[in-house]
N, C-alpha and C positions, 0 to 999 in steps of 0.2 A: 504494500500500500504506500502510495506516495505521501511524503510529508507535506505540511503546509508550505514550506519553502520550495519544495520541488513543484508543487502545483502553481504557486505564484510565479516561479521562474518560467514555466511553460506559458502561462497566460501573458506574462510581461513580454516575453519574446514575440508572441503573436501580435500584441497591440503595438509594441515599439517597432516591429517590422513594418506594420502598416504606416506608422509615422514616417519611417525612412522612405518607404515606397512613395508616399505623397511628396515628401521634400524633393525627391529625385525628379518628379514630374512638373515641379513649379518652373515656369519659364522665367528667364532672367528678368523680363519686363514686369513680372507680377510680384516680385519680392516686396516691393514698396506698396502694393495694393492693400487697401482697407475698405470694407464695405460701408463704413460710417465713421464719422469723427470719434465716436466713443470706443471704437475697436482698434486695436493695435494692428499695424501692418503685419504681413506674413513673416518678415524677417524679425520683427519684434516679438511675434508669437513664438518663433523658434528660440529666441533668447530667453523668453519666459520659461519655456520647457527646461532649458539648461539650469536656470536660476532656481526654479522651484524644485527640480529634482535634487539639487544640492541641499535644499531645506529638508526634503524627505529623507535624504541620507543622514543628515545631521540628526534627525529624529530617531532613525534606526540606531545610530551610534550612541547618542546621548540621552535618549528617552524623552526628549522634548523637541518638537518641531518649532523652530523660530523663523517665521516668515518675514519678520521685520528687517532682516539682513539679507533678503534674497539676492540682491544685486551684488553681494560680496562673492557669490559663487561663480560669477563670470563678469570680468571687467574689460574684455576684449572688444574689438570692433564689431559693428553690425554687418558682418560679411557672412553670407550663407555658408561658404566653405569652412570658415573658421568656427562658426557655430556648430556645424555638423561634426567637426572634429571634437569640439567640447562636449557635445551630446554623447558621442561614442566613448569619450573618457568617463563620462558619468555612468554609462552602462558598465564599464569595466570596474569602476568604484563600487557600483551596486553589487556586482558579483563578489568582490572581496568582502563587502559588508555582510552579505548573506552567508558567506562561508563562516564568518566569525559568529553570527547569530546561531547558525546550525550547531557549531561547536559548543556554544553556551546553553543551548536548549531553547527552542522556539516556544515551548509551552510556558516558560517563565517570562517571556517578553511582554513588556507593557510600555506604552508611550503616551505622553500627554499631548493630545492633538486638540488645540483650541479649548483646553480645559476639560476635555473628556478623555478618560483612560481607554485606550484601545489595545487589544491584543494583536498579535501578528496578522492573523487572517483578516481582520477588519481593516487594519492599516494598509495591508497589501491591496485590498479591494479599493480603498480610497485612491491609491496611486493609479490603478488601472482606470478607475472612473474619471479621474482628472484627465488622463491622456485621451480617453474616448470622447470626453466632452469637447476637446479641441478638434478631434476628427469631425464631429458634427459641424462645428463652426467652419472648418476649412472646406467642407463640401460646399457650403454657401459661398465662401470666398472664391472657390474655383468656378462655380456657376456664374457668379457676377463678374469675375475677371475674364471669363471666356476661355478657360482651359479645362481639359478633361481630367477627371480624377483617375487614379491608377487602376489597373485591372483588378488588383486585390480588393479594392473598395467596391468595385462592381460585383465581384464574386461574393464577397462577404455580406454586403448590405444593399446592393442594387443602386449605389450612389454613383 
């Protein structure tokens, strides 16, 4: 029977794979696109993923997710290629962190997430939901900016 960490790893690889698939299909001309003034451009959305993932990792390591310092997790330029490298580094960091948690025992894991205590399984679901929320946003970005979503999105969701 798969552990909670193994189940999360599988689900995370699926959802993050769809993120990379989308990022690879964004035309150069669309990276600065935003559907409305209140929404960040696609390149800023990518930076957001990097920064927030750093906060999630901090929560995994320290037991408290602190989103007030999210921009400290990436201070580089708003260049898609650099941001994709940073995102891949975050994925590597996540793997190292999961290895440590597995060694310590995932059953004893608890994190303070906005004042609520969360076990590993619930916290992992929050990470996946956050990523999937952005996928929904980006499907609208793609439609309004006039470029197709990747094949994996069509197969998985018909988007």
